[in-house]
N, C-alpha and C positions, 0 to 999 in steps of 0.2 A: 504493500500500500504506500510505502515511502521509498523512493529509489530514483535513479536517473532513467526516465522514460523517453528521453530525447527532447525535442523542441518542436513547436509549431512552425509551419512554413512561414517565412517572413512576409509573404504577400497576404496572409490571412488576417493578421492583426497589426500590420505595420512594422513588424520586427519579429525576430525569433524569440518566442517566450518558452522558457524552460518548463518542462512538465516534471514535477517532482512528487506528486501525490495522485494516486488512483484509488477510487473506492466506489462501491455501489451506493445507491441512494440511502438505504437503511443503515448500512455499515458506517457511512459518513455521519449520519445523525447520531448513531451510537457513540462515535468518537466525539462529536460536537457536544454531546451531553456528558462527556467524561466517564462513560460507563466502561471502564477498563478492567475492573476486577470482577471475579466470579460473584454472581448474585446481584450485580447492578443491572438495572433494566430501564428501558425507555419505551414510550409509545408515542407515535406521531398520528395526530387526528386531522385528516383531510376529508375528502369525500368518503374514504374508507379509513382504516386504521391498521398500522403495522406495529407490532410489539416484539422487541428482542430482549432476551435475557442472556447476559454474558455468563458462559460456563467455563471460562479459562481455557486451559490446554486440553480439557476433556471434551471430546466430541460425543455427546450423548445420543443414544438411539432412542427416539421418543416412542413411548408406549401409549401416548395420548394423542396421536395423530398431528403432532407438530412437525415443523421442519428443523433439521439441523443444518446450520450454515456457518461459514467462516465469518468471524467477527472482524479480524484483521490479521495481516501477515506482515510482521516487522522484523527486520534483521534475520530472516530465515525462520522465525518462530511464529507459528500459527496459533491463534486463539479462536474459540468457537462460541456459538450462541444458539439458543432455541428461538425459533421465530414463529409467530402466529399472525394471520391476517384476517381482518374483519372487512367484509365487502362493503357494508353500508354503515357509515357513522354520520359525517356531516351531510351526506347525500339524503338522509332522512329529513334534515331541515330544509334542503332544497325542494324536496317533494312537498313539504307543507307550504313553502313559498309558491311553487309553480302549480302543483296539483290541487291544493286546497285554497289557493287564492290569498294567502297571507303575504302581503307585500312588505318589503323592507329588509330582506335578507335574514341572516342568522340572528341578528340583534332583535328583530321584530318577533321571531319565533321564541327567543328567550323571554322577552317581556311578556308574551302571551302565556308561556309555560309557568311563569312565576305567579300567575293568577289562578292556577289550577287548584281545585279543591283538594285539601289534604286527605290522603287515604283514598283517592278516587278509584284505585284498583285497575286502571286501564293498562294493558300491556300491548305495545307495538312490537311485533317481531318483523323487522324490516328486511325480510328475505326477498327483496325485489329482484335480485339476480342470483338467488340461492343463498345458502349459508356457507361461510368460510370456516376457518379453523375454530374449534377442533371437530366440527361436524362434517365438513366437506360434502355438502349435499346440494349439488347444482340444480336439482329439480324441486327443491323446497320453494314455497312461495309465501309472501308476506301475509300477515293477518293482524287485525285489531281484535283483542279479546278483553273481556271484562267490562264491556260498555253497559251503561244503564240509561234510563231516560234523561238523567242529569248530565250525561257525558257531552262535552262540547269541544271546541277547537283547543281550548286551553289545556284540557286533560290529554288530548292527543299530542299536543306539542310537548308537554311534560314527559309523556311516554316515549317520545323520540329521543330526548336527552337520556332518559333512563335506559333505553335500549343500548346506547353506546356504552354506558357504564356496565350493564349486565353482560354484554358481549366481551368487554374487557375482563370481567371476572371469570368468564368462561376460559379465557386464555391464562389468567393467573392460576386458576385451579388446575389446569392441565400442566402448566409449568411446575407447579408445586409437586405434582405427582412424579414428574420426570426428573426434577432436580430439587429434592426436599431440602438439601443442605444450603441452598441458595437463599432460603426464606428465613433468615434469622430475625432477631428483634429489631435490627436497624434497616430492614428491607424498606425500600422506597421506590415508587414508580415515578420516574422523571418523564414529563410530558411536554410536547410542543405541538405546533400545528394550529390551524384556525380555531377549532373548538376550545383550545386551551386559553384563548383570550378571555373567556368567561370565567370569572372567579366563582360564580354561582354553580356552573357546571363542574368545575374542578372540585368544589366541596361535595357535590352530589357523587362524583366519581369516587372520592375517598370514602364517603359514607357507604356506598353500595358495594364497593370492592373490599371494604374493611382494610384498606391499605393506605398508608401515608402517601401523599402525592406532592411532588415538587415541580412546580411550573417554571419553565425557563423564562428568564427575563428577556431573552433574545430569541425570536421565533425561528430564524433561519439557521437552525442547528446543522442541517445537511451541508449548507455552504461553509459553515464554520468548520465542520469536521474535515471537509475536503481541504480547506486552507491549513488546518493543523497538520494533516498528513504531509502536505507540501512543505510546511515549515520543518517537519522532521527530515524530509528528503533533501532539503537544501542546507541542513545544519543549523537552522535558526534555533531549534530545540535539541537538547542533547538526548532526550528520551521521551517516550510517550507520556509518562507520568508528569513531566514538566510541561509538556504541551497541554495536557488536560487541565492544568491549573487555569488556562484561559477560558474554560467553559463558563457560560453565563451563570450569574447568581440565580437562585430559585426562590419562589414564594412557596412555603410549605403549608399544606393543609393536612390535618389529621382527622380520622373518623369521629363524627359526633353522634351518629345514629347508633343506638345500642346494638351490639352484635346479634342478639336473637331476632331483632326486628329486621336487620339487614339480611340475615340468613333466611328468614321467612319470605321476604320479598324475592330473594333469589330462587327459592324453591318454586314460587309461582312462575317465575321466568322459565325455569327448566321444564315445568309442566306445559307451559305455553309452547315452547320450542318442540316438545315431543308431539304436540298435536298438529304441527305443520310440516314435519319432516316427511319426505316422500317414502321413507322405508318404515314408517310407523303404522 
């Protein structure tokens, strides 16, 4: 990920620019979030969501239908990560904007969701294009469950945010099974991407996953990670640990919802998923 990869052609950018760092999108974000040690994990929330858990020099074989990927290769030494992907995260908010006629982007959906009745019981399983990890069910289709006569757009909007949190918990629980040693008392999910701009969502994410959440102060962690690899490649940093010090500061949220309440809500989510899976 950090080496001499040559240079760009002079005519492309007005001069030969040295290429000293190369990384995939999610691997660069993992570096940008400073997740270099086993047990450190990050999630990026865009239209979908990608979550990686660093497992160090151990390449685990997942029993929970996750992917094993290379986290980084530096100085001939490879480190690995477990990876899970969520097909629909922020795309559910776009559906409410475009499909249900709520104008104003994600901020408008959030404002609407904050007016939802407490304990409304609505579950949105946004399997618009199937279910990603750990279910891997391309034929599953989305559903709204738990609606009553009092259900309105506010409750559906809230359920869209909760769906992103529940799907994240799906990945956390799968990773916990595959790499239990990674989830010690200091475990934290570092997050970035569009949905992370919402402090309200970040707190909901922490509550429903029962995991502390650290939101990066700088959103473009993928670009930062690529730059840090390049810094290593050109000798600006002596090692990856020094480079990782440049990662953005985080705002930390800890769970406020009692564990039994969060677990009960997650159990409802799992029952809802079981009802829309194509193999159920």
